[in-house]
C-alpha positions, 0 to 999 in steps of 0.5 A: 772594859774598851780596851786597846793596844798602843805605843806611847810617844816620848815627850819630844813628839807630844810637843811638837803635836802640841805646837801644830795643834796650837797653829791649826785649832784656831783656823777651825772657825765653823769648830768643824773638828773635835781636836784630841789633846796631844797628852792624849795622842797615842800610835794605836797597835789594836783596838779591841773594844769591850773586854770581859774583865775576867779575860783581861789576865789572860790578854796581859800574859799573852800581850807581854809575852808576844812583846818581850825582846821586841826592838822599839820602833824609831819613829819621827812625824812626818807631813799631816793628811786625812783619811780619806783625803784632804778633799773629804776629811774625816780624820785629820792625822800626823803621819809618821817616818818609821824606818826598818820594820820594827813597827810593822814587826810590833804590829803584827805580834800585837795583831796575832795575839789578838787574833790569837785570843778570838778577835777577828783579824783586822779588816784593813792594813795598818796604817800608822798614823796619829789622830789630831782630830775628827771632822764632826759629822751631823748623823742627817747629812754630810761631814761639816766643811773645814774652812779653807785657811785650815785646810791650806795650813794642814797642807804646810804643816812641818815638824821640827825634827825628822830624825826618828827616835826609838819609843820603847813603851807599848801599853794596854790602855783602857778608855773611860768614855765621858761627856768630856771625851776620853780618859785613858787608864794604863792597865800595863806598860811593857819596856821594848828592846832599845838599841 
């Protein structure tokens, strides 16, 4: 099973993402980006990859114990950007405003369970973001080029609310890969403590 741990987003954040995507997609005239549907966007805390079915029960118990009692991180949408940057975009993302340490503490707890269960430590620092789309790559050449108007609009995107709100649900999610894109299935959802 292909698994990852993620923070679910509330409907208000999803609505704001839907509006931003509706503004950006029409500017992608060259179809250079594989856009993510707003309902499929989540904040990944740790990607696990392929996990043998017999190992899932132990992971569920370990994640549940590590997450229990942790506070729900407050999140608001920030600006839009790209990895590695807007001059050489590969992944388009919505940034996050995350006051306090609740999100970092949650991610560290999830990472500790993964490492304790035998996964290698994550090689990069955690950079909380929501993936909006991935720039298509031709295996024989460089990534597709983004339209200048799309690049300009990416720099201008502003979200309607910058007031961070608690996001109280974490899930172990199974990703079903298919020709139409990924389909996600919650294997377990945990509630975080709310202020």
